[in-house]
C-alpha positions as CSV (number, residue, x, y, z in Angstrom):
1,X,46.6,-29.3,-43.2
2,X,46.9,-25.5,-43.7
3,X,47.6,-26.1,-47.4
4,X,44.3,-28.1,-47.8
5,X,42.4,-25.5,-45.9
6,X,43.7,-22.6,-48.0
7,X,43.0,-24.6,-51.3
8,X,39.4,-25.5,-50.4
9,X,38.0,-22.8,-47.9
10,X,35.9,-20.1,-49.6
11,X,33.0,-17.9,-48.8
12,X,30.7,-19.3,-46.1
13,X,33.2,-22.0,-45.0
14,X,33.7,-22.7,-41.3
15,X,37.4,-23.2,-40.4
16,X,38.5,-24.3,-36.9
17,X,42.2,-23.9,-36.1
18,X,43.7,-25.0,-32.7
19,X,47.0,-23.4,-31.6
20,X,47.7,-21.9,-35.0
21,X,51.4,-21.0,-35.6
22,X,52.7,-23.3,-32.9
23,X,55.3,-26.0,-33.3
24,X,57.9,-23.7,-34.9
25,X,59.8,-20.5,-34.1
26,X,57.3,-18.1,-32.4
27,X,58.2,-15.2,-34.7
28,X,57.8,-17.2,-37.9
29,X,54.8,-19.1,-36.5
30,X,53.1,-15.8,-35.7
31,X,53.8,-14.4,-39.1
32,X,52.5,-17.5,-40.9
33,X,49.4,-17.6,-38.7
34,X,48.6,-13.9,-39.4
35,X,48.9,-14.5,-43.1
36,X,46.5,-17.5,-43.0
37,X,43.9,-15.6,-40.9
38,X,44.0,-12.5,-43.2
39,X,43.6,-14.7,-46.3
40,X,40.6,-16.6,-44.9
41,X,39.1,-13.3,-43.8
42,X,39.3,-11.9,-47.3
43,X,37.6,-15.0,-48.6
44,X,34.7,-14.4,-46.1
45,X,35.3,-17.7,-44.4
46,X,34.2,-18.0,-40.8
47,X,37.4,-18.9,-38.9
48,X,37.8,-19.8,-35.2
49,X,41.5,-20.0,-34.2
50,X,43.1,-20.5,-30.8
51,X,46.7,-19.4,-30.1
52,X,49.1,-18.5,-27.3
53,X,51.2,-16.2,-29.6
54,X,51.2,-12.7,-28.2
55,X,51.9,-11.2,-31.7
56,X,48.4,-12.4,-32.9
57,X,46.6,-10.3,-30.2
58,X,47.2,-7.1,-32.1
59,X,45.9,-8.6,-35.4
60,X,42.3,-7.6,-34.6
61,X,43.3,-4.0,-34.2
62,X,45.0,-4.0,-37.6
63,X,42.6,-6.1,-39.8
64,X,38.9,-5.5,-40.5
65,X,36.8,-8.6,-39.9
66,X,39.0,-10.1,-37.2
67,X,37.9,-9.9,-33.6
68,X,39.7,-11.0,-30.4
69,X,38.1,-13.2,-27.8
70,X,39.3,-14.9,-24.7
71,X,38.3,-17.3,-21.9
72,X,38.1,-15.4,-18.6
73,X,40.7,-16.4,-16.0
74,X,40.5,-15.7,-12.3
75,X,43.8,-13.9,-11.7
76,X,43.6,-14.3,-7.9
77,X,42.7,-18.0,-7.8
78,X,44.5,-18.8,-11.1
79,X,41.6,-20.9,-12.3
80,X,39.5,-20.6,-15.4
81,X,35.9,-19.3,-15.1
82,X,34.9,-20.7,-18.6
83,X,33.3,-17.4,-19.6
84,X,33.9,-16.2,-23.1
85,X,34.9,-12.5,-23.4
86,X,34.4,-11.1,-26.8
87,X,36.6,-8.3,-27.9
88,X,39.2,-8.8,-25.2
89,X,42.4,-10.7,-25.9
90,X,43.6,-13.1,-23.2
91,X,46.5,-12.4,-20.9
92,X,49.5,-14.7,-20.4
93,X,49.6,-16.2,-16.9
94,X,52.7,-18.4,-17.4
95,X,54.9,-16.6,-14.9
96,X,52.1,-16.2,-12.4
97,X,51.4,-20.0,-12.5
98,X,55.1,-20.7,-12.2
99,X,55.3,-18.6,-9.1
100,X,52.3,-20.4,-7.7
101,X,54.0,-23.8,-8.4
102,X,57.1,-22.7,-6.4
103,X,59.6,-21.7,-9.1
104,X,62.5,-19.8,-7.5
105,X,62.1,-16.1,-7.3
106,X,65.5,-15.4,-8.8
107,X,64.6,-17.5,-11.9
108,X,61.2,-15.7,-12.2
109,X,63.0,-12.3,-11.9
110,X,65.3,-13.2,-14.8
111,X,62.3,-14.4,-16.9
112,X,60.3,-11.2,-16.3
113,X,63.2,-9.0,-17.3
114,X,63.5,-11.1,-20.5
115,X,59.9,-10.3,-21.5
116,X,59.9,-7.6,-24.2
117,X,58.7,-4.2,-23.0
118,X,55.9,-4.3,-25.6
119,X,54.6,-7.5,-24.2
120,X,54.8,-6.2,-20.6
121,X,52.9,-3.0,-21.6
122,X,50.2,-5.0,-23.3
123,X,49.9,-7.4,-20.4
124,X,49.6,-4.5,-18.0
125,X,46.9,-2.9,-20.2
126,X,45.0,-6.2,-20.3
127,X,45.2,-6.5,-16.5
128,X,43.7,-3.0,-16.2
129,X,40.9,-3.9,-18.6
130,X,40.1,-7.2,-16.7
131,X,40.0,-5.3,-13.3
132,X,37.7,-2.7,-14.8
133,X,35.5,-5.4,-16.2
134,X,35.3,-7.2,-12.9
135,X,34.4,-3.9,-11.2
136,X,31.7,-3.2,-13.7
137,X,30.3,-6.7,-13.3
138,X,30.1,-6.2,-9.5
139,X,28.3,-2.9,-10.0
140,X,25.9,-4.5,-12.4
141,X,25.1,-7.3,-10.0
142,X,24.6,-4.7,-7.2
143,X,22.3,-2.6,-9.4
144,X,20.3,-5.7,-10.4
145,X,19.9,-6.6,-6.8
146,X,18.7,-3.1,-5.9
147,X,16.3,-3.1,-8.8
148,X,14.9,-6.4,-7.7
149,X,14.5,-5.0,-4.2
150,X,12.6,-2.0,-5.6
151,X,10.3,-4.2,-7.6
152,X,9.6,-6.4,-4.6
153,X,8.9,-3.3,-2.4
154,X,6.6,-1.9,-5.1
155,X,4.7,-5.2,-5.2
156,X,4.3,-5.2,-1.5
157,X,3.1,-1.6,-1.5
158,X,0.6,-2.4,-4.2
159,X,-0.7,-5.5,-2.4
160,X,-1.0,-3.5,0.8
161,X,-2.9,-0.8,-1.0
162,X,-5.3,-3.4,-2.5
163,X,-5.8,-4.8,1.0
164,X,-6.6,-1.4,2.5
165,X,-9.0,-0.6,-0.3
166,X,-10.7,-3.9,0.2
167,X,-11.1,-3.3,3.9
168,X,-12.4,0.2,3.3
169,X,-15.0,-1.2,0.9
170,X,-16.0,-3.8,3.4
171,X,-16.4,-1.3,6.2
172,X,-18.5,1.0,4.0
173,X,-20.7,-1.9,3.0
174,X,-21.1,-3.0,6.6
175,X,-22.0,0.5,7.7
176,X,-24.6,0.8,5.0
177,X,-26.1,-2.6,6.0
178,X,-26.2,-1.6,9.7
179,X,-27.8,1.8,8.9
180,X,-30.5,0.1,6.7
181,X,-31.1,-2.5,9.4
182,X,-31.5,0.3,12.0
183,X,-34.0,2.1,9.8
184,X,-36.0,-1.0,9.2
185,X,-36.1,-1.8,12.9
186,X,-37.2,1.7,13.7
187,X,-39.9,1.6,11.1
188,X,-41.2,-1.7,12.4
189,X,-41.4,-0.3,16.0
190,X,-43.2,2.9,14.8
191,X,-45.7,0.9,12.8
192,X,-46.4,-1.4,15.8
193,X,-46.9,1.6,18.1
194,X,-49.2,3.3,15.7
195,X,-51.2,0.2,15.4
196,X,-51.7,0.1,19.2
197,X,-52.7,3.8,19.2
198,X,-55.3,3.2,16.5
199,X,-56.6,0.2,18.4
200,X,-57.0,2.3,21.5
201,X,-58.7,5.1,19.6
202,X,-61.2,2.6,18.2
203,X,-62.0,1.2,21.6
204,X,-62.4,4.7,22.9
205,X,-64.9,5.6,20.2
206,X,-66.8,2.4,20.7
207,X,-67.1,2.9,24.5
208,X,-70.7,2.5,25.8
209,X,-70.2,3.1,29.4
210,X,-67.9,4.9,31.8
211,X,-65.9,1.7,32.8
212,X,-65.2,0.9,29.2
213,X,-64.3,4.5,28.5
214,X,-61.8,4.6,31.4
215,X,-60.2,1.3,30.2
216,X,-60.0,2.7,26.6
217,X,-58.4,5.9,28.0
218,X,-55.8,3.9,30.0
219,X,-54.9,1.8,26.9
220,X,-54.7,5.0,24.8
221,X,-52.3,6.7,27.2
222,X,-50.2,3.6,27.5
223,X,-49.9,3.2,23.7
224,X,-49.0,6.9,23.4
225,X,-46.2,6.6,26.0
226,X,-44.8,3.5,24.2
227,X,-44.8,5.3,20.9
228,X,-42.9,8.3,22.4
229,X,-40.4,6.0,24.2
230,X,-39.7,3.8,21.2
231,X,-39.3,6.6,18.7
232,X,-37.0,8.5,21.1
233,X,-34.9,5.4,21.9
234,X,-34.5,4.4,18.2
235,X,-33.9,7.8,16.6
236,X,-32.0,9.5,19.4
237,X,-34.1,12.6,18.7
238,X,-37.0,14.5,20.4
239,X,-39.7,16.5,18.7
240,X,-40.7,16.0,15.1
241,X,-38.2,14.1,13.0
242,X,-37.9,12.2,9.7
243,X,-41.3,13.5,8.5
244,X,-43.3,12.4,11.5
245,X,-46.0,14.5,13.3
246,X,-46.5,14.6,17.1
247,X,-50.0,14.3,18.3
248,X,-50.9,15.8,21.7
249,X,-53.1,14.0,24.2
250,X,-55.8,16.7,23.7
251,X,-55.8,15.9,20.0
252,X,-56.3,12.2,20.7
253,X,-59.2,13.0,23.2
254,X,-60.8,15.2,20.5
255,X,-60.7,12.3,18.0
256,X,-62.3,10.0,20.6
257,X,-65.2,12.4,21.0
258,X,-65.8,12.7,17.3
259,X,-68.6,10.4,15.9
260,X,-67.4,7.3,14.1
261,X,-66.9,8.0,10.4
262,X,-66.8,11.8,10.8
263,X,-64.2,13.5,8.7
264,X,-61.0,14.2,10.6
265,X,-59.5,17.6,10.8
266,X,-55.8,17.9,10.2
267,X,-54.0,17.4,13.5
268,X,-52.4,20.5,15.0
269,X,-48.7,20.1,15.5
270,X,-47.7,19.9,19.1
271,X,-44.2,19.8,20.5
272,X,-43.3,16.8,22.6
273,X,-42.6,17.1,26.3
274,X,-39.3,18.8,26.9
275,X,-36.5,16.2,27.2
276,X,-38.7,13.3,26.1
277,X,-36.7,10.2,26.1
278,X,-33.7,11.9,27.7
279,X,-32.7,13.0,31.1
280,X,-29.8,14.5,32.9
281,X,-29.2,11.0,34.4
282,X,-28.4,9.6,31.0
283,X,-26.1,12.4,29.9
284,X,-22.5,12.5,30.9
285,X,-20.2,15.5,31.1
286,X,-17.3,13.4,29.7
287,X,-16.9,11.1,26.8
288,X,-13.8,9.0,25.9
289,X,-12.9,8.3,22.2
290,X,-9.6,6.7,22.8
291,X,-9.0,3.4,21.0
292,X,-11.9,3.8,18.6
293,X,-11.9,3.9,14.8
294,X,-12.9,7.2,13.1
295,X,-16.4,6.1,12.3
296,X,-17.0,4.8,15.8
297,X,-15.6,7.9,17.4
298,X,-17.8,10.2,15.2
299,X,-21.0,8.3,16.1
300,X,-20.2,8.3,19.8
301,X,-19.3,12.0,19.8
302,X,-22.4,13.1,18.0
303,X,-24.6,11.1,20.5
304,X,-22.7,12.6,23.5
305,X,-23.3,16.1,22.1
306,X,-27.0,15.5,21.6
307,X,-27.4,14.0,25.1
308,X,-25.5,16.9,26.7
309,X,-27.6,19.6,24.9
310,X,-30.9,17.8,25.7
311,X,-29.8,17.5,29.3
312,X,-28.9,21.2,29.3
313,X,-25.3,20.5,30.5
314,X,-23.0,23.6,30.5
315,X,-20.0,21.8,29.1
316,X,-18.7,18.4,27.8
317,X,-15.1,17.0,28.1
318,X,-14.1,15.0,25.0
319,X,-11.1,12.7,25.7
320,X,-9.4,11.9,22.4
321,X,-5.8,11.5,23.5
322,X,-2.7,13.0,21.7
323,X,-1.5,10.1,19.5
324,X,-1.3,11.0,15.8
325,X,-3.9,13.8,16.0
326,X,-6.4,12.1,13.8
327,X,-9.1,11.8,16.5
328,X,-8.3,15.3,17.7
329,X,-8.8,16.7,14.2
330,X,-12.1,14.8,13.8
331,X,-13.4,16.2,17.1
332,X,-12.5,19.8,16.2
333,X,-14.1,19.4,12.7
334,X,-17.4,18.2,14.1
335,X,-17.4,20.9,16.8
336,X,-16.7,23.6,14.3
337,X,-19.7,22.6,12.2
338,X,-22.1,22.3,15.2
339,X,-24.1,25.5,15.7
340,X,-25.0,24.5,19.3
341,X,-21.3,24.8,20.3
342,X,-20.4,28.3,21.5
343,X,-16.6,27.6,21.9
344,X,-14.2,24.8,22.5
345,X,-10.5,24.4,23.4
346,X,-7.9,22.2,25.0
347,X,-8.1,21.4,28.7
348,X,-5.5,22.8,31.2
349,X,-2.2,20.8,31.3
350,X,-3.0,19.3,34.7
351,X,-6.4,18.1,33.3
352,X,-5.3,16.4,30.1
353,X,-3.8,19.2,28.0
354,X,-3.9,18.6,24.3
355,X,-5.4,15.1,24.9
356,X,-8.8,16.6,26.1
357,X,-11.1,19.1,24.4
358,X,-13.6,21.0,26.5
359,X,-16.8,22.0,24.8
360,X,-19.1,24.9,25.9
361,X,-22.7,25.0,24.6
362,X,-24.7,28.1,23.4
363,X,-27.0,29.3,26.2
């Protein structure tokens, strides 16, 4: 068989040799196998050869073009793993398997002493290489698991970030919608109230007797009160705001007395009654922001400040709690920017401490 292979194999040929060099003296078989493999390598034939001869394990280190390979073997379980390891020659496990099969220890000791020193040194080296390879594989698996965990954590963080951003956009859109709805409702109330005022003015001008004039005057004053009440309740402000002009009762009476169709003089601005739409009864000296979102807390605090100033309260207690400090920082930022606030600071320890801010207004 070897003769036919050597006669026919040339460049590009594929040669498969199983247990090359076996069936004869190990020394001569190893020498013959080495000569055949070197010859086929020089001819550039692709050769795959299996062998248990230890002398052939060093052939790859001595000849260019020859590479060792082995099937991995679990040294602890003494079972094959069926993994091909390129560049690593296989170890001999004959004595280890014999010990597992129950061969007498005395016999195994004699056999181990009979193994040449060179073979024992090579086997020890291969054992070290295998152990190092197993250690590297374990580290590689652990590193791969950690990388997978990092990728999963990053994916969760990205998903959470997208969720938070989506919620923030939703809250902003909802706030804009509510603000626009409030403006539209306020505008509708004002238009309706103005319509009633104009109707009352028309009836006053058209009055032909004292009874009609009194009724027109009553309707005029009622319409004026409704206008002030609705504007104050919807805007939360008193006086002139959002480009509107206050008309005094004297101005309306003057208009009633003017002839129909007469050109109107520009109304003289008049301040509304002090505290219109607000009273001390509706203002509180304490407001609690605990449990609220930032946007909710800001709106409630601003309203409480407006109510307290309009009611001429000397101070306002703002309960924001300690927590993470987000609400406390929001409260202090708003108070620092409000020119109506003379000073503010934390309450005494027995009255809330750092969970309560006491506000004093400018007198």
